[in-house]
N, C-alpha and C positions, 0 to 999 in steps of 0.2 A: 622807463615807464613814467608817464605823467599822471599825477593823482589830482583830479579836479573834484573839489569837495562840495560844490554846489552848482546849480544851473547857471547862476549869475557869474560865478568865477569862470565858467567855460564859454562865456559869450563870444570872445574873440576867436577862440579855436573853432567854435561852431561856424562862425562867419567864414573863417579861412577854408573850412572843408565844404562850404556851401557853393562850390564852383566846380563845374565839370572839368575845366582845364587844369585846375590845381589838383584834382583827384588824379588826372592822367599824369601829371608831373610826379606825384608820389608813386604811382604804380610803375612808371618808367624807371625811376631811381631805384626802387626795390628790385626790379628785374635785372638791373645793370650794376648794382652795388653803388656806383657813383659815376657821374658824367660831368664834363665841362659844359659851360653855358652854350657854346656853339653847337656841340653835339646834341644837347637837349633841345635847343630851339629848332634845329634841323629835323630831329626825330618827330617833334610835335607839329612841325610846319607852321610855326609862328615866328614873329620877328624877335630879335634879341631884346628890343625895347619892351615889348609886351611880356616876354619871359622874365625880365628883370623885376617888373612890378609884382608879378605873381610870386617869384622867389622871395622878394622882400617881405611879402605878407606871411608866407610860410615860415620864414626865418624869425620874424618877430614873435610868432606863436611858439617857437621852439620845435616845430615839426621837421624843418630842414635846416641843415647847417652848411656853411660854405667856407672854403679855405683857398688860399692862393697857392698855386703850384707853378714853379718856373720850368719852362721847357724851351726847346729850340726856337719856338715861335713867340717867345715872350711870356708874360704872366698870364695864367689861365685861372679863372675862378672855377673851382671844383665844387659840385653840389652832391650832397648825400642826405639820406633820411636819418634824422637825429633820434627819433623815438622808435621804440619797439612795440609799445602799447600805451593805451590811454584808459585809465580807470576813472569812472564818473560816479560820484555819490549824488544821486538826484535829490535825496532827502537831506543831504548835508550832515554836518557834525557839530552844529553850533552849540548844542547843549554840552556835548562831551568835551569840546575844546575849552570850556571854562575850567575843567578839572583835568588838566594834562600837564605832565612834567616832560620837557624836551631837553635832550642833550645829544652829544655826539661822542663817538669813540674813535680815536685815531687808529689807523691801520696797524701800527706797531705796538699798540697798547694791549696786546694779548697777554694773558696770565700764564696759561699752560699751552704747550704745543708738542707735537710729535710729527715731524714732516720728513719726506723722502724726496730725493732728486728725481726729475729736475726741480730745483728749488732755489730761492733767493729772495732778497728784499732790497729796496732802494729808497733813498730819500729823494726830494725834488732835485737834488744837486748831483748825487752820485750813488753808485752801488754801495751797499753796506757789507764789507767783507768780500768773500769770494762766492761766486755762484756755484750751485750744486754741492755746497758744504753746509749741512744742516746745523753745524755748530754755531754758525753766525746768527741763527735765530735767537741766541742768547747774548748777542753783542750789546755792549752798553749803549750804543747808538740806535738800537732797534726802535726806541720811542719816536725817532724822527722819520720812520719809514712811512712812505705814502703809497707803496705798492708791495705786495708779497705774492709769492706763487710756490706751489709744490704739486707733485704728481699724485701722491696719496698721503694720508695722515690727517691731522687736524690742527686748528688753532682755536682757543677758547678765550672769550672776552668776559670780564666782569662788567656788568651793566650798571651805570650810576643809578642809584635808587634814592632820591632825595624828595620823595613825595611827603606831604605834611603828615604829622603824627595822627594816629587813629584812623588811617585810610587804608583801604584794600585795593589791590590792583585788579582792574576789570579787563584791561586789554594792553598788550604789548605790540608795538609796531616798529619794524626795523627796515630802513631804506638803505640799500647798498648796491654798488656797481660790481658785478661779478662776471667771470667768464671761466672757461676751461683753461688748462695749461698744457699746450703741446710743445714739443721741441721746436723752437722758432715760433711759428704761428700757423694755425690751420683753421679756417672758418668752419670746416666740417670735422669737428673733433668733440663728439658728445661726452659729457661727464656728469655722473650722478652726484650732486652736491647735497649732502644730508645736513639737517639742522637738529640740534638738541638743546633743550632748555633744562637747566639744572640736572643734567644727566639722563633726561628722558627724551627719546626720539620723538620729534613732532612732525616730521615730514621730509620730503625730498623734492628737489627740482633738478631736471636734466638740462644743463647748459648745452646749447647746440654747437658751440665752437670756441676757439681762441682767436680773436679777431685781430688781424694785422694788415689788412689790405689798405686801409686809410689811417693816417696818423690821428690819434686821439686829439680832441680839441684842446685839452689841457696838458697833454703829454709833453714833457720837456724836450727841447731841441736836441739835447745830448743823447737821448734814448735811442737805442739801436733800432734801425728801421725794419729789421726782419723779426723783431720780437713783438709780443702782444701789445696792442695799442689802446684798446678800449674794451669795455664790457657792456652788459645790459643792466639797466637799473631795475632792481627787483624790490618789491615791497612785501615783506613777510609779516603777517599779522596772526596773532593768536588771541582769541576772545572767548566769550561764553558759548559760541556756536561751533568752534573748531579752529583749525589752522589753515591759512590761506596764503597763496602767492599771487599777487596782482589781482586779488578778488576771486581767484579760483581755489576751491577747497582742495587741499592736499592731504588732510588727515582729519579724523574726528577727535583728536586730542584738544581739549579745551583748557582755558586758563584756570578753571575751577579745580583741575587735578592738582594744582601746585599750591593752592591756598596762600597766595602771596599777599604781603601787606607792607607797611612802611618799614618794618624791621628786616625784611627778607633780603637775602643775597639772591641776585639774578645773574645766571651765567649762560651765555649763548655760545654754543660750539658749532663751527662750520667744519665739515669733514668730507673727505672722499675715502671711504673704506676700501681696503685692498681687495675685498671680496664682492664689491658691488658690481652690477652688470657692466656699466661704462666707467672704467677707471681712467678718466681723462683729465684729472687734476683740477686745481682751483687757483684762480687769480683774483685777488681783492684789490680794487683800485681806490685810492684816496683822492683828496681834493686837488693834488698836483698831477694826476694822471687821468687818462680816459676822457669821457665826454661829459662828466658831471662834476662840478666843483663842490664835492662833499666827501666826508668820511663815512662812517656808519652812523646814520642819523637814527635816533631813538625817541619814541614817544611812549610815555606810560600814562594810560588813562586810569583814573582812580575815583573812588566814591567812599563815603563814610562806612566804617565797619559797623556791623550790627551789634547792638548792645546786648 
């Protein structure tokens, strides 16, 4: 998910989408998951040279990604759609951005957990312990984890809260790359991922699958090719109006219910309950895995407390 915070910030992506042929490129890649340059040019009935310039424009804006794949016919450039959604704030957030504390939470920095196989965690260099053995979620090296996965259960993170004294929290925003967790991988593997704030359920998002058809842009070379490769970037927001995923309201729970301020503990739990409709697991991707070079990014918007 790409979050464009003003019309001006979105100028280049608007230009990129203002072309019929580039729209056809996106539609074709979505329909076919990914294609090499020759296949795509042939399908669109344009030259490879013309296609290259269009792909370059889409790649510069982050809409399309490319990777090299070696085959019997030499190196092939593979194209795929990089984004799953674009959120545009036409009014912008210039005022709010003056009063925001930003931080990030490493994937292995959870405080509490209760997970069930299939499960595991890994750093950018290797697996941490043994897969499908939940005991390793307590391993001393878990702080280095850049990916974790489980079939059902939860992990809970303590959110850094270092806003200035005498301020209250008006909005919490979490950006994170998520997917389901299937044995191996399966693009059609729905999973109900639930979110809790300080022990209170705030909403749910159903992940469509556990994506493994194309290697994640940042997924290490040593990672197993038949395992999950990347997720979808989701933006979870709770404010005075409710709780949202990528701008779509998922519950009427507001930030006011929690009465949070500069002294408050803030705990975010991600879970897949055993009794939910789609028990398809959860994978959380950090900066060394998937398609986005980030961990769990946090923004806390605040304002002065009432006297």
